[in-house]
GUVOKE-878407 format. One line per 10 residues: for each residue x, z, y of C-alpha. Coordinates in pm, 1 decimal. Each point is the difference from the previous one (the first is absolute). Example, Ala and Ser with C-alpha at 12.3 -4.5 7.8 and 13.67 -1.06 7.14 Angstrom:
<atoms>
1230.0 780.0 -450.0; 137.0 -66.0 344.0
</atoms>
This chain:
<atoms>
12513.3 -5342.6 1367.8; -228.8 -141.8 268.3; -254.3 -277.4 -76.6; 207.0 -281.4 152.2; 297.1 87.8 -220.3; -225.9 0.5 -306.2; -146.4 -334.7 101.6; 332.7 -174.0 66.6; 91.6 -65.7 -369.3; -336.9 -172.3 -46.4
72.5 -256.3 268.4; 92.0 -340.5 -136.1; 259.7 -230.8 148.6; -242.2 -287.7 -53.3; -254.6 166.6 227.8; -266.8 75.0 -260.2; -268.3 240.2 120.9; -222.7 246.9 -181.1; -376.2 -35.5 1.0; -179.6 239.7 232.8
-223.0 287.4 -111.0; -353.8 -130.8 62.4; -316.4 206.7 8.5; -278.0 -9.1 -261.8; -254.4 -187.2 212.8; -237.0 -239.2 -173.2; 76.2 -270.8 257.0; 324.5 -113.5 160.4; 197.9 258.5 196.7; 240.2 -66.8 284.2
143.6 353.9 -4.4; 297.4 58.2 -227.6; 244.5 280.2 -79.8; 362.8 -104.8 -49.8; 235.8 138.8 -262.4; 194.2 160.4 284.3; -315.1 187.5 106.1; -37.3 132.0 -356.0; 360.6 124.5 -2.1; -57.5 165.0 337.8
-312.3 169.9 -135.4; 186.0 132.3 -305.8; 287.7 119.6 218.4; -233.9 191.1 230.0; -183.5 146.5 -301.7; 332.0 127.2 -139.3; 92.2 155.1 334.2; -334.0 182.7 17.2; 10.8 110.5 -364.1; -301.0 -203.4 -113.1
163.8 -55.3 -340.0; 314.6 56.8 -198.4; 126.1 -248.3 -260.0; 150.6 276.5 -213.4; -320.2 207.6 14.4; -277.3 -256.4 -53.6; -250.9 12.5 -287.6; -52.7 -369.4 -77.5; -226.7 76.9 -296.9; -248.7 189.4 217.5
4.5 -272.0 266.8; -72.1 -280.1 -248.0; -267.2 201.7 -181.8; -212.5 82.4 305.9; 58.8 -340.6 158.4; -211.8 -142.3 -283.3; -363.1 -54.8 102.4; -114.4 160.9 -326.2; 175.0 324.4 91.6; -128.5 27.0 355.9
196.2 -263.3 195.6; 166.7 252.0 229.4; 339.4 10.6 169.7; 186.3 258.5 204.3; 117.7 -137.7 336.1; 135.6 315.6 163.0; 114.0 300.6 -206.3; -242.7 294.1 4.4; -202.3 -176.7 271.2; -159.1 -339.9 -74.6
-152.9 -139.2 -318.1; -161.9 -346.4 14.4; -251.4 -83.0 -270.6; -276.1 -240.6 -99.9; -345.9 94.0 127.2; -201.6 201.5 -255.1; -347.3 -118.8 -98.3; -287.8 161.8 -187.0; -128.3 -339.2 -116.2; 32.7 -80.7 -368.3
164.1 -307.9 -154.2; 260.3 -36.3 277.6; 379.5 29.8 9.9; -34.4 287.4 247.3; 23.8 358.5 -121.0; -254.8 271.2 89.4; 116.6 271.8 242.7; 3.7 258.7 -280.5; 281.1 -198.8 -164.5; 242.0 89.0 282.8
-72.0 373.0 29.3; 255.0 125.7 -260.5; 282.7 -205.8 154.0; -96.0 103.1 353.2; 0.8 369.0 -92.8; 340.0 -28.2 -171.2; 147.9 -165.2 309.0; -153.4 222.1 270.6; -226.8 -265.9 152.3; -197.6 180.3 271.3
-164.5 -296.8 173.8; -158.2 -332.2 -97.6; -63.7 -270.2 262.1; -239.2 -285.9 -80.7; 30.9 -319.3 207.1; -254.0 -221.2 -179.7; -375.7 11.4 -58.2; -138.0 285.5 -208.2; 20.2 -68.9 -374.4; 1.0 360.7 -123.8
-125.6 344.0 99.0; 256.1 181.6 216.6; -132.5 335.6 -124.2; 202.8 -50.2 -319.3; 318.1 58.9 201.8; -152.7 255.2 240.0; -128.3 217.1 -286.6; 352.7 -4.7 -144.8; 137.7 146.8 324.1; 131.4 -329.7 140.0
-86.6 -105.4 355.0; -161.0 -344.0 31.9; -15.0 -226.7 306.4; -163.4 -340.1 57.0; 178.1 -236.2 243.6; -160.5 -333.2 -82.9; 109.8 -332.3 146.9; -40.3 -354.8 -127.1; 187.5 -136.8 -301.5; 300.8 -197.9 125.3
-53.2 128.8 354.6; 196.5 232.6 226.2; -103.0 354.7 95.5; -139.0 86.1 341.9; 174.5 241.5 235.0; -233.5 281.1 -103.8; 65.6 -52.1 -372.8; 378.5 -27.0 42.0; 17.9 317.8 208.6; -234.9 191.1 -230.4
200.6 -103.2 -308.4; 323.0 125.9 155.6; -160.3 330.9 105.3; -155.5 61.0 -343.1; 321.0 -74.6 -188.7; 218.0 204.0 236.5; -231.5 300.9 -39.0; -34.3 -31.2 -380.9; 126.8 305.8 -187.7; 99.1 -199.0 -306.9
51.9 -361.3 -101.4; -246.7 -270.5 108.1; -149.7 -262.6 -234.1; -115.1 -313.9 183.9; -206.9 -286.6 -138.8; -207.0 -302.2 100.9; -138.7 -256.4 -247.8; 331.1 -96.6 -160.7; 215.3 259.0 178.4; 219.6 -269.0 154.2
-97.4 -148.0 337.4; -180.7 267.4 198.7; 176.5 279.0 -188.0; 345.8 -146.5 59.3; -68.1 -67.1 368.4; -81.8 360.3 88.8; 272.0 152.8 -218.1; 240.6 -247.4 161.9; -106.0 126.1 343.4; 87.7 355.6 -108.9
343.4 -112.0 -125.4; 70.2 -172.8 330.4; -108.9 300.7 206.9; 179.1 276.1 -188.6; 306.9 -184.4 -139.0; 50.0 -258.4 275.8; -12.8 -287.4 -246.2; -51.2 -350.3 132.8; -313.2 -185.2 -108.4; 208.1 -220.0 -232.8
171.6 301.1 -158.5; -330.0 182.3 -52.1; -167.9 -305.8 -155.5; 302.3 -65.0 -222.1; 4.7 359.8 -125.1; -375.7 -2.2 -63.4; 29.7 -319.5 -205.3; 289.0 140.4 -202.3; -205.6 309.0 -87.2; -334.1 -180.5 -32.1
28.3 -381.6 -22.4; -262.7 -185.5 203.7; -28.9 258.6 277.7; -84.9 -105.4 358.8; -186.5 -329.6 15.0; -60.4 -275.7 256.6; -28.1 101.0 364.9; 67.3 362.5 -92.2; 369.1 -96.5 3.4; -16.7 -121.6 360.8
-203.8 308.7 91.7; 280.0 228.3 -122.0; 254.5 -199.6 200.7; -209.9 35.4 315.3; -39.8 373.6 -69.0; 373.8 58.5 -42.3; 99.6 116.5 348.7; -313.5 213.8 47.1; 55.5 176.4 -333.9; 367.4 60.9 76.1
-86.4 162.1 332.2; -274.8 212.9 -160.7; 243.1 108.2 -271.0; 263.9 92.2 255.9; -253.2 213.0 191.2; -115.2 163.4 -326.2; 355.9 94.7 -101.2; 77.4 140.6 345.9; -313.7 213.7 -18.0; 54.2 126.9 -356.2
379.3 -13.1 -48.7; 139.5 -1.3 353.6; 183.3 -331.4 -46.1; -156.4 -346.8 8.0; 286.9 -150.9 -198.3; -15.6 243.9 -290.9; -140.2 -199.3 -294.7; -122.7 205.4 -299.4; 183.6 -35.5 -330.0; -157.8 78.8 -338.9
166.2 230.6 -250.9; -140.9 -198.0 -296.0; -102.0 -364.7 -21.7; -304.7 -161.9 -157.1; -29.0 39.1 -379.4; 277.8 258.8 8.7; 97.2 131.8 -344.5; 168.0 304.4 152.1; -310.9 87.5 203.6; -215.9 -1.8 -314.5
246.7 223.9 -183.7; -7.9 246.9 287.1; -380.3 -11.9 8.7; -10.1 82.0 -372.5; 263.9 274.9 43.8; 242.3 -185.4 -227.5; 379.0 -21.7 46.3; 122.6 -313.1 174.2; 271.6 -234.1 -127.9; 293.2 199.8 142.1
-114.6 313.7 -185.1; -126.2 189.4 303.6; -352.5 135.6 8.6; -178.4 27.9 334.0; -245.4 288.6 -15.7; -280.8 -14.1 253.6; -93.5 323.6 179.8; -316.7 165.3 -125.7; -311.2 -148.4 160.0; 183.9 -305.7 136.6
-131.4 -332.8 -127.3; 222.2 -295.9 -82.3; -129.9 -209.8 291.1; 68.3 283.1 245.7; 350.0 30.9 -145.5; 59.1 -372.0 53.4; -126.3 16.7 358.1; 230.9 293.6 75.4; 294.9 -186.0 -150.7; -79.6 -305.7 211.5
-32.4 213.4 314.8; 349.5 140.6 -59.2; 127.6 -350.2 -67.2; -133.8 -122.3 335.9; 282.8 186.2 174.3; 240.7 -249.1 -157.7; -202.5 -303.1 109.6; 182.2 -273.2 189.2; -3.4 60.3 375.6; 4.1 -369.0 94.3
-200.9 -200.8 -248.3; -3.0 -375.2 43.0; -219.4 -240.6 -189.9; 232.4 -64.4 -294.9; 262.1 -270.4 47.6; -191.2 -195.5 264.1; 72.3 287.5 243.7; -320.2 -42.7 199.5; -13.3 270.3 268.5; -314.3 206.8 42.1
-50.9 -142.9 349.6; -100.8 -336.4 -148.6; -314.8 -138.8 164.0; -206.4 -305.7 -77.9; -201.7 -189.6 260.1; -314.4 159.6 -137.9; 147.0 349.2 31.3; 113.7 -59.3 358.7; -361.0 -72.3 92.8; -162.6 280.0 -200.0
279.7 258.4 -14.8; -145.3 288.0 -204.9; -329.3 -170.0 -87.4; -30.1 -116.7 -360.2; -24.2 -379.8 -37.7; -328.2 -125.0 -146.8; -186.4 309.0 118.7; -379.3 11.4 2.5; -2.5 -134.2 354.4; 204.4 -297.7 -111.2
-210.5 -303.0 -98.4; 267.4 -99.3 -251.5; -70.1 302.0 -217.5; -368.1 -77.0 -37.2; 13.5 -377.6 -47.6; -54.7 8.4 -374.3; -272.3 265.2 18.4; -191.2 -180.3 273.3; 9.0 -326.6 -191.2; -203.8 159.8 -278.5
-268.1 149.0 227.5; -293.9 -220.5 97.9; -280.1 128.6 218.1; -358.1 -37.3 -114.6; -181.9 -320.8 95.1; -143.5 3.5 352.4; -373.0 67.4 17.3; -32.4 -136.0 351.2; -270.4 -270.2 36.6; 103.1 -309.4 187.2
-254.2 -207.9 197.9; -180.8 -247.3 -220.4; 36.4 -365.4 83.2; -285.6 -237.3 -83.0; 5.5 -371.1 -64.1; -256.1 -244.3 -126.1; 43.5 -207.0 -311.4; -220.9 -304.0 -68.2; -109.5 -39.1 -361.4; -251.4 -270.3 -108.7
-147.5 -10.2 346.2; -64.4 376.0 14.8; 188.8 240.8 222.4; 150.0 310.4 -159.4; 170.3 279.0 191.4; 320.4 118.9 -168.4; 164.5 321.4 121.2; 376.1 13.4 -13.0; 252.1 255.8 116.5; 342.6 -157.7 22.2
185.1 307.7 131.8; -150.8 234.4 -256.2; 66.6 -248.6 -280.0; 363.2 -31.9 104.8; 43.4 378.0 32.0; -153.8 66.0 -340.9; 217.2 -271.3 -154.8; 319.1 160.0 137.3; -109.8 347.4 -105.2; -91.6 -112.7 -352.4
335.5 -172.7 -32.2; 183.9 317.6 107.5; -204.0 213.7 -237.3; 78.1 -237.4 -286.6; 373.6 5.9 79.2; -1.3 380.3 33.0; -183.3 35.4 -330.8; 253.2 -224.8 -172.6; 291.5 198.7 148.5; -163.1 328.6 -99.0
-70.0 -118.8 -353.8; 354.7 -129.4 -42.8; 133.4 332.3 130.9; -213.1 195.3 -243.0; 103.8 -218.1 -291.2; 377.4 7.2 42.3; 203.1 159.5 275.0; 372.8 -41.6 51.0; 44.3 338.7 -166.5; -188.1 -127.0 -305.7
227.8 -304.5 -23.7; 310.9 218.0 20.4; -132.2 235.0 -267.4; -75.3 -297.4 -224.9; 361.8 -112.6 35.9; 127.7 349.4 -87.2; -232.1 21.6 -300.5; 115.2 -340.6 -123.5; 366.5 97.8 35.0; -67.6 325.2 -183.1
-153.5 -187.6 -293.0; 292.9 -241.1 -17.4; 244.5 293.8 -0.1; -185.4 169.8 -285.7; -6.4 -322.3 -202.8; 374.7 -45.7 47.6; 64.2 360.1 -104.9; -209.5 -44.9 -315.9; 182.9 -324.2 -77.0; 339.1 172.4 38.3
-109.2 281.9 -232.6; -102.4 -248.3 -269.1; 333.7 -182.3 17.3; 229.1 112.8 -287.5; 331.8 151.1 99.8; 289.5 -233.2 -75.6; 204.1 104.3 -300.1; -294.2 165.8 -179.0; -177.3 -162.3 -291.1
</atoms>
């Protein structure tokens, strides 16, 4: 069943519409994801083997989605894990990096990418044999060309799965993982955002949504070139043998028999992740030769006005003033030390003449500079107090507490029929 067929029974004769999927911005947002986009995202995920309804461990998903248990979610099986940024500071909702090491080792995490400011010592991961990279860009902002390209190169070269985080693990994290999905699975921006928000609610925030849309054609072309180089066919989309939170995959990893009674024995010296990668490589031969963007059937030759001008250049690159607007607005140069010529005028007081020196230009310049410094200080202080990531984490913490209270209340309720 294609998405439009699934959507048809939901249509009302009276013309009622469903509310759009809005991002988690603090302010108002003009960018919305429709229900149809969500269905398209799920359809594409099924085609690529991102998940399987009959082989999905809901208990594990709900457990680790809780902020108390790490606040982490798998986006792409055996490849991408998005999680809340660790912190070594005490009395915060954030977990220290040591908290994640056991889970990372169990799930073959080989690389950690940090997109926010340093809040922990990266040597904790490095000493555990996990590669660590810093690709910082501003909270709520979009990555530069250099960061986007470096992220794709690092993740494509990673030997195991990649764990990505920013402050809350939503905006910056979702944007770059979304770019990978669009490049390697030819997802549209709407499909990628929809899938990210299904796996990790709140992902991709503000102008990051528009950035992914503008990146769409460039990423598709890069993905086509990558597949031609590595697989000999630009239209061959990879398909995963096991989806995220796969029960069968865990049974195989633990050398236990699966539901149908068969027992897959791994060759000696072959790790589970390597086995999965080999299975997926064999499965690529069965990938769809012509792969359109779900039910919208958007051809790969789609170009926006921006892409016609820039072709293969990433929108919002470092040379683009649009990418640096927010950063520049927070930078104020030091006050000018230049001395302006002094103007003199005479002021008559009680019959005596007094010379008063004034400097109108210098006074005006200092006034403007002081005003800018004051505004910058206020912006900086407000940023340090609460970022957008902090607000989102507060919401998740509050929801977690409400859930626990409801669970406790349900446990206290007596079962009907018992005295």
